[in-house]
N, C-alpha and C positions, 0 to 999 in steps of 0.2 A: 494375476498380479497387476497387470495393466489396468484391468477394470476397477480394482480396488483402489489404486492409487488415483485414477481419474475421479472416482466418487469422493475420495478423501480430500481432494482439492476443490471439488466443485461444490460440495455442501457448505463449506465456510463462505464461499463467495455469494452463493445464493441467500444464505442467511443474512449476510451483511447487506446485500442489495434489498432484501425484504424489510429489514430493520430501518435502513436510511430512507427508503422510499416512502415510509409512513411518518417520518419525522419532519418537523419544520426546523430547517437549519438556520441559525441567525446569520445576518450579513457578515459579521466578522468571521464567522466559521467558514463561509464560502470564500472569502478573501484569502483565508489561511490555507484552504484546500488548493487554491490555484497555484501556490507556490511549493506545494508538496513534491510534485514530480522533478522540478528543477533542484531541489535540495536533495532528493534521493540520487539523481543522477550525479550531481556534484560529489556526494559522498562516495559513490562508487568509483568514480574517476579518481579521487583523491586516494582512496585505499588501493586501487590497482596500480597507481603510479608511485606508491611508497611514501606519499606525503604524511601519512600516519598509519599506525598498525593498531589492531585490536589485541588486547590481552597483554 
C-alpha cells in the first residue's frame, strides 16, 4: 500500500516536471508563479484560523 501511494504521488510530479522543463514560460508566467507559494500559505492560514470556510 505504501509503495502504491508513493508511486501514485510520484508520477504526477514527474510528469509535470517533464512537461514544464520542455516549455518556454513567458515572463509574466514566471512573475505569477513567484507569488503562488505566498498565496497558498495565506489561504491555508486563513482557513485554519476560521476567516473563511469552504462549502
